[in-house]
KOLTORKE-23879 format. One line per 5 residues: number of its first residue (from 1); their letters; for each residue x, y, z of C-alpha. Coordinates in nm, 2 decimals, padded with zeros to 4 digits. Layout:
NUM = a = X,Y,Z; ...
END
This chain:
1 = masrt = 00.00,00.00,00.00; 00.14,00.34,-00.10; 00.19,00.60,00.17; 00.09,00.96,00.13; 00.38,01.19,00.06
6 = etrgp = 00.45,01.49,00.29; 00.47,01.85,00.18; 00.82,01.99,00.21; 00.92,02.35,00.30; 01.20,02.56,00.14
11 = sedae = 01.46,02.43,00.39; 01.39,02.06,00.34; 01.70,01.94,00.54; 01.60,02.14,00.85; 01.22,02.17,00.85
16 = vqfta = 00.99,01.90,00.97; 00.62,01.93,00.88; 00.39,01.83,01.16; 00.07,01.74,00.99; -00.21,01.53,01.11
21 = sssns = -00.38,01.29,00.86; -00.75,01.25,00.87; -00.95,00.99,00.67; -01.30,01.12,00.63; -01.41,00.94,00.31
26 = teede = -01.59,00.61,00.31; -01.33,00.45,00.08; -01.04,00.53,00.32; -01.24,00.39,00.61; -01.31,00.07,00.42
31 = edldy = -00.94,00.05,00.32; -00.83,00.08,00.68; -01.08,-00.18,00.79; -00.96,-00.42,00.52; -00.60,-00.36,00.63
36 = censp = -00.68,-00.43,00.99; -00.85,-00.76,00.91; -00.59,-00.90,00.67; -00.25,-00.75,00.75; -00.01,-00.92,00.99
41 = wvfip = 00.10,-00.57,01.11; -00.22,-00.56,01.32; -00.08,-00.83,01.55; 00.25,-00.66,01.62; 00.24,-00.53,01.98
46 = epvfa = 00.28,-00.15,02.04; 00.61,-00.19,02.23; 00.76,-00.34,01.91; 00.63,-00.06,01.70; 00.79,00.19,01.95
51 = kifll = 01.13,00.01,01.91; 01.10,00.02,01.53; 01.00,00.39,01.53; 01.29,00.48,01.75; 01.52,00.35,01.48
56 = lqprd = 01.37,00.60,01.23; 01.44,00.97,01.19; 01.15,01.21,01.29; 01.06,01.28,00.93; 01.03,00.90,00.86
61 = ilnag = 00.79,00.85,01.16; 00.58,01.14,01.03; 00.56,00.98,00.69; 00.47,00.64,00.85; 00.20,00.82,01.04
66 = qtckr = 00.03,00.90,00.72; -00.02,00.54,00.63; -00.32,00.44,00.85; -00.51,00.54,01.16; -00.32,00.30,01.38
71 = wnkls = 00.02,00.41,01.26; -00.09,00.77,01.29; -00.19,00.71,01.65; 00.14,00.53,01.73; 00.34,00.80,01.55
76 = rddyi = 00.21,01.05,01.80; 00.30,00.85,02.11; 00.46,01.09,02.36; 00.71,00.82,02.48; 00.86,00.81,02.14
81 = wrkyf = 00.88,01.19,02.10; 01.03,01.22,02.45; 01.31,00.99,02.34; 01.36,01.18,02.01; 01.36,01.51,02.20
86 = rreft = 01.62,01.41,02.46; 01.83,01.24,02.20; 01.85,01.52,01.95; 01.86,01.82,02.18; 02.07,01.64,02.45
91 = vdvni = 01.84,01.73,02.73; 01.91,01.59,03.08; 01.68,01.30,03.15; 01.60,01.45,03.49; 01.44,01.75,03.32
96 = glkpg = 01.07,01.70,03.27; 00.84,01.84,03.01; 00.81,02.22,03.04; 00.51,02.32,03.25; 00.23,02.43,03.02
101 = aeswr = 00.36,02.24,02.72; 00.11,02.03,02.53; 00.34,01.73,02.47; 00.70,01.63,02.39; 00.59,01.62,02.03
106 = seykr = 00.48,01.98,02.04; 00.81,02.08,02.21; 01.01,01.90,01.94; 00.81,02.10,01.69; 00.87,02.43,01.87
111 = ltdnv = 01.25,02.37,01.88; 01.25,02.27,01.52; 01.01,02.51,01.35; 00.98,02.80,01.59; 01.34,02.90,01.67
116 = pmvmt = 01.49,03.19,01.48; 01.70,02.99,01.24; 01.70,03.15,00.89; 01.85,03.48,00.80; 01.60,03.69,00.62
121 = dvltn = 01.76,04.04,00.61; 02.11,04.19,00.61; 02.11,04.56,00.68; 02.43,04.75,00.59; 02.33,05.11,00.64
126 = hshqv = 02.58,05.17,00.93; 02.94,05.26,00.82; 03.11,05.14,01.14; 03.08,04.88,01.41; 02.72,04.83,01.53
131 = lhvsf = 02.72,04.82,01.91; 02.36,04.78,02.02; 02.01,04.69,01.92; 01.68,04.73,02.11; 01.32,04.68,02.03
136 = shngk = 01.01,04.88,02.10; 00.76,04.71,02.34; 00.50,04.68,02.06; 00.76,04.50,01.84; 00.70,04.74,01.55
141 = mfatc = 01.04,04.92,01.57; 01.40,04.85,01.67; 01.69,05.10,01.71; 02.06,05.04,01.64; 02.36,05.24,01.77
146 = skdgf = 02.70,05.25,01.60; 03.05,05.39,01.62; 02.96,05.59,01.30; 02.77,05.82,01.54; 02.42,05.75,01.41
151 = vivwn = 02.12,05.61,01.58; 01.88,05.45,01.33; 01.52,05.35,01.40; 01.39,05.06,01.18; 01.05,04.92,01.09
156 = sayps = 01.06,04.56,01.20; 00.82,04.43,00.93; 00.97,04.23,00.64; 01.16,04.37,00.47; 01.30,04.61,00.74
161 = tirds = 01.33,04.97,00.63; 01.47,05.29,00.79; 01.21,05.48,00.98; 01.43,05.76,01.12; 01.79,05.84,01.19
166 = fdmrk = 02.00,06.11,01.35; 02.38,06.18,01.33; 02.48,06.25,01.69; 02.82,06.38,01.59; 02.64,06.71,01.53
171 = lswky = 02.61,06.72,01.91; 02.98,06.65,01.96; 02.92,06.28,02.02; 03.20,06.04,01.93; 02.95,05.75,01.89
176 = tqfsq = 02.62,05.60,02.01; 02.63,05.30,02.23; 02.29,05.21,02.38; 01.92,05.28,02.32; 01.59,05.20,02.50
181 = fnqsd = 01.23,05.28,02.42; 01.00,05.40,02.70; 00.70,05.19,02.80; 00.45,05.37,02.57; 00.70,05.36,02.27
186 = tlllv = 00.66,05.73,02.23; 01.02,05.82,02.33; 01.37,05.68,02.26; 01.66,05.71,02.50; 02.00,05.72,02.33
191 = sgvhf = 02.32,05.70,02.52; 02.66,05.79,02.38; 03.02,05.89,02.43; 03.16,06.25,02.40; 03.46,06.34,02.20
196 = gsphs = 03.76,06.39,02.43; 04.09,06.25,02.55; 04.14,05.87,02.51; 04.08,05.83,02.89; 03.78,06.06,02.91
201 = tsgei = 03.46,05.90,03.06; 03.23,06.18,02.96; 02.90,06.08,02.80; 02.55,06.20,02.74; 02.19,06.08,02.71
206 = avftv = 01.95,06.22,02.45; 01.58,06.16,02.43; 01.39,06.16,02.10; 01.03,06.15,02.01; 00.95,05.86,01.78
211 = qngfr = 00.60,05.96,01.68; 00.50,06.25,01.46; 00.86,06.31,01.37; 01.20,06.22,01.52; 01.27,06.52,01.73
216 = lkcrv = 01.52,06.58,02.01; 01.34,06.65,02.34; 01.63,06.67,02.59; 01.99,06.60,02.67; 02.15,06.51,03.00
221 = tnrpy = 02.51,06.45,03.11; 02.61,06.09,03.19; 02.94,06.00,03.36; 03.09,05.75,03.32; 02.93,05.68,02.99
226 = difgt = 02.90,05.30,03.06; 02.63,05.38,03.31; 02.43,05.38,02.98; 02.11,05.52,03.15; 01.77,05.37,03.17
231 = wfsdq = 01.40,05.46,03.18; 01.26,05.48,03.54; 00.91,05.55,03.43; 00.74,05.64,03.10; 00.84,06.01,03.13
236 = hllsg = 01.15,06.00,03.36; 01.50,05.85,03.31; 01.80,05.79,03.52; 02.15,05.92,03.45; 02.47,05.92,03.64
241 = dlnwl = 02.76,06.13,03.76; 03.10,06.05,03.91; 03.29,06.26,04.17; 03.63,06.18,04.30; 03.67,06.23,04.67
246 = ahlvs = 04.02,06.09,04.74; 04.27,05.85,04.60; 04.08,05.55,04.47; 03.76,05.68,04.64; 03.47,05.83,04.46
251 = ssilw = 03.09,05.88,04.47; 02.83,05.78,04.21; 02.53,06.00,04.19; 02.21,05.88,04.01; 01.98,06.16,03.88
256 = lnkan = 01.61,06.13,03.81; 01.55,06.34,03.50; 01.23,06.46,03.32; 01.21,06.35,02.96; 01.02,06.67,02.88
261 = qevds = 01.24,06.96,02.99; 01.05,07.23,02.81; 00.93,07.40,03.12; 00.76,07.74,03.15; 00.93,07.85,03.47
266 = ehtpi = 01.29,07.86,03.57; 01.18,07.74,03.92; 01.03,07.41,03.79; 01.28,07.13,03.85; 01.38,06.91,03.56
271 = rnqmy = 01.60,06.67,03.76; 01.64,06.55,04.12; 01.91,06.35,04.29; 01.79,06.00,04.36; 02.09,05.81,04.52
276 = kfynr = 02.45,05.88,04.61; 02.67,05.57,04.65; 03.02,05.52,04.79; 03.28,05.37,04.56; 03.61,05.22,04.69
281 = nassi = 03.92,05.09,04.51; 03.86,05.30,04.19; 03.53,05.13,04.12; 03.20,05.30,04.02; 02.84,05.23,03.94
286 = raiti = 02.78,05.10,03.59; 02.52,04.96,03.36; 02.21,05.06,03.55; 01.87,04.90,03.49; 01.53,04.90,03.65
291 = ancpw = 01.32,04.59,03.73; 00.95,04.62,03.81; 00.89,04.40,04.12; 00.52,04.39,04.21; 00.59,04.11,04.46
296 = lsden = 00.77,04.36,04.68; 00.45,04.54,04.74; 00.30,04.24,04.93; 00.62,04.22,05.13; 00.59,04.58,05.24
301 = nrkee = 00.23,04.53,05.34; 00.32,04.22,05.55; 00.61,04.39,05.72; 00.39,04.70,05.80; 00.13,04.47,05.96
306 = sgvdd = 00.40,04.27,06.15; 00.60,04.58,06.24; 00.91,04.46,06.07; 01.12,04.72,05.90; 01.19,04.71,05.53
311 = pgtsg = 01.56,04.64,05.48; 01.56,04.86,05.18; 01.46,05.17,05.38; 01.60,05.10,05.72; 01.95,05.06,05.61
316 = knsnd = 01.97,04.70,05.73; 02.19,04.47,05.52; 01.98,04.23,05.31; 02.23,03.96,05.37; 02.08,03.91,05.72
321 = deend = 01.86,03.61,05.79; 01.56,03.82,05.88; 01.49,03.92,05.52; 01.48,03.57,05.40; 01.10,03.57,05.36
326 = rrign = 01.12,03.78,05.04; 00.96,03.50,04.85; 00.63,03.47,05.04; 00.30,03.57,04.88; 00.45,03.67,04.54
331 = plshy = 00.16,03.76,04.31; 00.38,03.73,04.00; 00.50,03.37,04.03; 00.29,03.24,04.32; 00.59,03.09,04.51
336 = qmnqd = 00.49,02.76,04.66; 00.54,02.75,05.04; 00.54,02.38,05.06; 00.87,02.34,04.86; 01.11,02.07,04.96
341 = qemed = 01.27,02.13,05.29; 01.59,01.99,05.14; 01.61,02.27,04.89; 01.53,02.53,05.17; 01.82,02.40,05.37
346 = fnrag = 02.04,02.40,05.07; 01.96,02.77,05.00; 02.04,02.86,05.36; 02.37,02.68,05.35; 02.47,02.84,05.02
351 = rdmdl = 02.37,03.20,05.11; 02.72,03.32,05.17; 02.91,03.10,04.93; 02.91,03.03,04.56; 02.67,02.75,04.46
356 = dfpyi = 02.84,02.45,04.30; 02.66,02.40,03.97; 02.76,02.10,03.75; 02.98,02.18,03.46; 02.96,01.95,03.16
361 = pleny = 03.17,02.10,02.88; 03.13,02.02,02.51; 03.42,02.00,02.27; 03.66,02.29,02.27; 03.52,02.42,01.94
366 = dyasp = 03.16,02.44,02.06; 03.17,02.69,02.34; 02.81,02.64,02.42; 02.75,02.43,02.72; 02.39,02.41,02.86
371 = ihyld = 02.25,02.64,03.12; 02.22,02.44,03.45; 01.93,02.55,03.67; 01.84,02.46,04.02; 01.51,02.27,04.06
376 = eyrre = 01.34,02.58,04.20; 01.38,02.77,03.87; 01.19,02.50,03.68; 00.93,02.48,03.96; 00.87,02.86,03.92
381 = yedsy = 00.90,02.87,03.54; 00.53,02.80,03.45; 00.38,03.09,03.65; 00.66,03.33,03.57; 00.63,03.24,03.20
386 = yessd = 00.27,03.36,03.17; 00.31,03.69,03.36; 00.45,04.02,03.26; 00.62,04.30,03.46; 00.42,04.54,03.25
391 = dcldd = 00.10,04.44,03.44; 00.20,04.68,03.72; 00.24,04.98,03.49; -00.04,05.22,03.44; -00.01,05.25,03.07
396 = dddpe = -00.31,05.39,02.89; -00.16,05.32,02.54; -00.24,05.67,02.42; 00.05,05.76,02.20; -00.07,06.12,02.15
401 = dedms = -00.06,06.20,02.52; 00.30,06.32,02.57; 00.23,06.58,02.84; 00.20,06.34,03.13; 00.25,06.52,03.46
406 = evddl = 00.49,06.38,03.72; 00.18,06.31,03.94; 00.05,06.06,03.69; 00.39,05.92,03.61; 00.56,05.88,03.94
411 = dnlcp = 00.27,05.82,04.18; 00.14,05.47,04.25; 00.43,05.30,04.07; 00.49,04.94,04.17; 00.81,04.88,04.37
416 = kylif = 01.12,04.84,04.17; 01.48,04.73,04.20; 01.76,04.95,04.08; 02.02,04.70,03.95; 02.38,04.79,03.85
421 = stgsk = 02.73,04.64,03.82; 03.00,04.77,04.05; 03.31,04.65,04.24; 03.48,04.66,04.57; 03.81,04.48,04.51
426 = tytph = 03.91,04.65,04.19; 03.79,04.90,03.93; 03.65,04.63,03.70; 03.28,04.55,03.77; 03.26,04.21,03.94
431 = qigfk = 02.95,04.26,04.16; 02.58,04.30,04.10; 02.42,04.56,04.33; 02.05,04.59,04.42; 01.86,04.88,04.57
436 = rigsv = 01.50,04.85,04.65; 01.29,05.16,04.53; 00.96,05.24,04.69; 00.79,05.57,04.65; 00.98,05.85,04.47
441 = nfprr = 00.93,06.22,04.54; 01.01,06.47,04.27; 01.00,06.84,04.39; 00.72,07.04,04.24; 00.91,07.37,04.26
446 = ldpgp = 01.27,07.48,04.32; 01.34,07.72,04.61; 01.45,08.04,04.44; 01.69,08.12,04.72; 01.86,08.46,04.75
451 = slker = 01.83,08.71,04.47; 02.10,08.78,04.21; 02.22,09.09,04.40; 02.24,08.89,04.73; 02.43,08.60,04.56
456 = ialrd = 02.68,08.85,04.41; 02.74,09.01,04.75; 02.78,08.67,04.92; 03.03,08.56,04.66; 03.23,08.88,04.70
461 = rqrel = 03.25,08.83,05.08; 03.36,08.47,05.03; 03.64,08.58,04.80; 03.76,08.84,05.05; 03.76,08.58,05.32
466 = evimr = 03.96,08.33,05.11; 04.23,08.60,05.04; 04.26,08.67,05.42; 04.27,08.30,05.51; 04.55,08.22,05.26
471 = emshe = 04.77,08.46,05.45; 04.69,08.30,05.79; 04.85,07.99,05.95; 04.65,07.69,06.04; 04.67,07.78,06.41
476 = eirlq = 04.55,08.14,06.35; 04.26,08.00,06.15; 04.17,07.76,06.43; 04.18,08.04,06.69; 03.95,08.26,06.47
481 = yilqn = 03.69,07.98,06.47; 03.72,07.94,06.85; 03.68,08.31,06.91; 03.36,08.30,06.69; 03.23,08.00,06.89
486 = etppv = 03.24,07.79,06.57; 03.39,07.44,06.50; 03.68,07.45,06.26; 03.59,07.25,05.94; 03.75,06.91,05.92
491 = epnwa = 03.80,06.74,05.59; 03.63,06.40,05.61; 03.84,06.09,05.59; 03.69,05.96,05.27; 03.90,05.64,05.28
496 = nyesv = 03.72,05.53,05.60; 03.37,05.43,05.49; 03.24,05.39,05.84; 03.31,05.75,05.93; 03.13,05.89,05.62
501 = adrfd = 02.86,05.62,05.57; 02.58,05.86,05.68; 02.66,06.07,05.37; 02.57,05.79,05.13; 02.28,05.56,05.04
506 = rvdkl = 02.32,05.20,05.13; 02.32,04.92,04.88; 02.07,04.65,04.99; 02.24,04.35,04.84; 02.56,04.27,04.66
511 = idlhg = 02.63,03.95,04.47; 02.99,03.89,04.38; 03.04,03.69,04.05; 03.42,03.68,04.08; 03.47,03.79,03.72
516 = hiigm = 03.44,04.09,03.48; 03.07,04.16,03.42; 03.01,04.25,03.06; 02.64,04.23,03.01; 02.29,04.20,03.17
521 = glspd = 01.94,04.13,03.06; 01.60,04.09,03.23; 01.34,03.83,03.15; 01.02,03.98,03.01; 00.85,03.93,03.35
526 = hryly = 01.15,04.10,03.53; 01.17,03.79,03.75; 01.51,03.67,03.64; 01.83,03.85,03.57; 02.08,03.70,03.32
531 = insrp = 02.44,03.82,03.34; 02.74,03.78,03.11; 03.06,03.75,03.30; 03.42,03.66,03.22; 03.55,03.47,03.53
536 = wpkny = 03.87,03.53,03.72; 04.11,03.25,03.81; 03.99,03.06,04.12; 04.12,03.19,04.45; 04.31,03.48,04.28
541 = virnp = 04.43,03.74,04.54; 04.40,04.10,04.43; 04.69,04.30,04.57; 04.64,04.62,04.37; 04.29,04.75,04.27
546 = leppp = 04.44,04.91,03.96; 04.57,04.57,03.85; 04.26,04.34,03.82; 04.29,03.97,03.77; 04.33,03.82,03.43
551 = iaqei = 04.00,03.71,03.28; 03.90,03.39,03.10; 03.85,03.39,02.73; 03.51,03.22,02.77; 03.20,03.40,02.89
556 = dihvi = 02.99,03.26,03.18; 02.61,03.32,03.21; 02.46,03.35,03.56; 02.09,03.36,03.64; 01.96,03.54,03.95
561 = dlmtl = 01.60,03.51,04.08; 01.50,03.87,04.17; 01.25,03.74,04.42; 01.50,03.57,04.64; 01.81,03.75,04.51
566 = kkvgt = 02.00,03.42,04.48; 02.16,03.24,04.19; 01.94,02.98,04.04; 02.13,02.89,03.73; 02.47,02.92,03.56
571 = mlrah = 02.64,02.82,03.24; 03.02,02.79,03.27; 03.26,02.85,02.98; 02.98,02.92,02.74; 03.09,03.13,02.44
576 = kaytp = 03.41,03.30,02.34; 03.57,03.64,02.42; 03.93,03.75,02.36; 04.00,04.10,02.47; 04.20,04.16,02.79
581 = ntecf = 04.06,04.34,03.10; 04.18,04.68,03.00; 04.00,04.66,02.66; 03.70,04.45,02.77; 03.36,04.58,02.64
586 = fifld = 03.00,04.50,02.67; 02.85,04.19,02.51; 02.48,04.25,02.54; 02.24,03.96,02.59; 01.86,03.94,02.56
591 = vcdny = 01.59,03.72,02.72; 01.24,03.64,02.58; 00.97,03.41,02.70; 01.12,03.10,02.55; 01.49,03.17,02.47
596 = vasga = 01.81,03.34,02.58; 02.06,03.48,02.33; 02.40,03.65,02.36; 02.67,03.79,02.14; 03.03,03.67,02.15
601 = edmha = 03.37,03.76,02.03; 03.41,03.45,01.82; 03.20,03.61,01.54; 02.88,03.43,01.65; 02.57,03.49,01.85
606 = ylwdr = 02.43,03.20,02.05; 02.08,03.10,02.15; 01.96,02.87,02.43; 01.62,02.74,02.53; 01.53,02.91,02.87
611 = yygvc = 01.37,02.61,03.03; 01.57,02.31,02.91; 01.89,02.52,02.91; 02.03,02.36,02.59; 02.21,02.56,02.32
616 = lakyq = 02.00,02.54,02.00; 02.18,02.76,01.74; 02.47,03.00,01.67; 02.45,03.28,01.42; 02.74,03.38,01.20
621 = hgdvv = 02.89,03.72,01.15; 03.22,03.84,01.01; 03.34,03.99,01.34; 03.25,04.03,01.71; 02.88,04.01,01.78
626 = nsvaf = 02.81,04.30,02.02; 02.43,04.28,02.08; 02.12,04.07,02.02; 01.75,04.15,02.07; 01.43,03.94,02.04
631 = nprdn = 01.11,04.10,01.91; 00.90,04.11,02.23; 00.59,04.04,02.03; 00.74,03.77,01.82; 01.00,03.54,01.99
636 = emlvt = 01.06,03.39,01.64; 01.25,03.70,01.53; 01.60,03.78,01.65; 01.83,04.07,01.55; 02.21,04.05,01.58
641 = tsddy = 02.46,04.34,01.54; 02.83,04.31,01.49; 03.17,04.49,01.44; 03.14,04.38,01.07; 02.91,04.68,01.03
646 = eikiw = 02.61,04.45,00.96; 02.27,04.40,01.12; 02.12,04.06,01.06; 01.76,03.95,01.11; 01.68,03.59,01.18
651 = rslaq = 01.33,03.44,01.17; 01.20,03.09,01.23; 01.13,02.84,00.96; 00.76,02.86,01.03; 00.77,03.24,01.02
656 = akklg = 00.97,03.25,00.70; 00.73,03.02,00.53; 00.43,03.21,00.65; 00.57,03.54,00.51; 00.68,03.37,00.19
661 = iqpvg = 01.05,03.48,00.25; 01.33,03.32,00.06; 01.60,03.29,00.33; 01.94,03.46,00.27; 02.12,03.21,00.49
666 = kavef = 02.09,02.97,00.79; 02.22,02.95,01.14; 02.41,02.65,01.26; 02.19,02.40,01.45; 02.37,02.25,01.75
671 = rklks = 02.17,01.93,01.75; 02.29,01.86,01.40; 02.65,01.92,01.50; 02.61,01.68,01.79; 02.44,01.41,01.59
676 = trttt = 02.71,01.43,01.32; 02.99,01.41,01.57; 02.83,01.12,01.75; 02.79,00.93,01.42; 03.15,01.01,01.32
681 = a = 03.28,00.88,01.66
END
C-alpha cells in the first residue's frame, strides 16, 4: 500500500512538517478496515512498534503516520517523542516536560520550526561597528547604535526599512552605544560617548520622540558613559555622575530626569538627585537597569502589619537572615510555600558562598554548554512564563498624550529594584548591586533662594575671606573659629567608609560573581536577571585594585532570581571572548519568554532554550557580535549586530514560510553538530 507523501518547505533538510492525517471518506475507512482484518501488522504489539519507530528519523515516523489510523496514533506516542527530544537536543533525563507544554511532540516541533533559524535580512546602512540593538515594546520598531555616530530606527516588518535616523556627531558625540524605548513607545533614550581625550569618561543621554517626527526632546550628562542610562518610568529617566573624593575613592550620583524639559518656569525642576553611592578601590556604578517587582508590594504590606522594618529603607543589610521571607506571597509567580525542605536547607547553607553547579563542557570548538538550573527555577517557570512585569504599569496606550505630569507618572508606581554592576576589590565591575525603590518624590518647585544681588554680595565676601585665610597659618585660622564659637571645618576621611557612611545611600544587596561583568538582561516578567561574566582565576588574590585579575576567554552566564536575590542557574565557559581586562567591552544579551541569546567575540551569537537550558543555534557574522535582541511580540524574530558593520535579522522556519520569505542564509543547529559528531565517533 502506498503511503501519502509529505509537503516539504523551502529548507527541506532542516524543517519537519507536523501534519495530522484524517481519513474522512468512506473509501479510506473501508481501506483501513480491510487492512486491519488481513494485515499481519495488526498483530504486532505496540512496544515493538515503538522500538521500530525509535530507529527511524523524525521525518520518517511522520511519513509512517500518514499510512493508516493505527500508525498515525502510534506515531504520536509521547514516549517516542520524548526519546527523540532528549536524544536530538541532548536534554538531561532529569528535566521533565516544560510546564504548560502540550506534549513532547509539540516541544520537538517548537524547537524545530519556531526557533529563529534562517537569515531573512542583512542591513548594511551603518558605516562602522554596530554596538547595540533594542526593540520597542510593541515590536514594530527597533533601534541600532553604532560607532559611526548614528542612531537609526527601523521598521521591523519584512523587509526592514529605515524609519528615522540622526547623526549624533552634530552634538559633539563620538559614537552612540545604547538605546531604549520607553514603556509607551513614544520616546527613545539614546546613550553615547563624547569626543575627548582617550581616557575621558564623559557621556551624554539624549531623548527623541518617535511619533509625529523624530525630534530631540532633551539632553542630560552621563558620567561615566558606561552607566548607559535607563527609563525609570514612562516620562522619567536615570543618568549618572561620578565625583572623585580621594585617592581610589569616589561617589556615584544617580539623577532622576524629566524627559520633557520644556518648562515654563525657571523654578520648575527638571532633575532630582535619587541616590548617592560610595565607591572604593577606583570602582564605580555602571550599567544601571530598572526591574519592576510587584511582589515587593506584598512584602511591604506584610512587614507593615507585623511591624518589621523594610531592609531597603531601614539601612539594614539584606544579607541578614531576617529578610529571607522575600519569596512569600508573590503575586507574580505564586511561590509555593510547601517546597522541599531539602532545597530550603540548601539555600540557607549556600547563602554566603558560591553554589556548586555542575559543569559538563562540550568540545573545545563548541563553546556552548547548557544552562544548568536549580530545581526551584523550573518549579517557578510555569507561573513566571505567563506573567509580565508590564502588568504593574499604568499604561493607557495613548501615543498622543506626551504631556503626562509627574503626578500621573511617578505616583502609584509598583516597587522596583535598581540593578547595577560595581566593584569593591578592583575597578573592573565584578559585583551586581540591588537597591529597592519604593515611592519617589520629585520636587514640584525649586526654592528660588537669594536674589542675584544677594548672591553676588555673598560671593564677594567669600572671595575676600579666602584671600585673608590664605595669609593666615592653620593655628591662626583655628583660633579665629574658636573666638567666633564655631567648630573648625574638618576634611572627612573619605577612605574610612564607616566614618562617612551617613553621607551615602546604602546598597541593599551585593552578589559577587568573581569575574568581569560584561552584560545584563532581564526576563520579560522582570523575575530573572541573566548576566554575562568573564571569570577570574579561582582563589586569585587581588593586591592592587588598579591591576585586576586576568579574565578567562570564555563567557559565563549567571541567572539570578530577583524574588530571592539568589543564583538559580549558571552556564560555565559558554561562548568566546578574547579582549583583555583593559579593553573589555559589553557583550549584550537578551531574554524572551522561550529563549536566551547573547553575542560573543568568536564572530557568532548563541541561542539557548530558557527552560531546558540547551544551546540550539549559533548565528554567523564576520566579526565580534556585540548585541542581540528578540522582538518582544514575536519570539521567532532575532536581530544581531556586529563589528562587521552589519545588522542581521533571523526568523523561524515557520515564520519565513508564512511570510513567503526566501532565506538569505541559515544559522548552525547544535543538534545537527552533535548528531554528526556522534555518528562520526
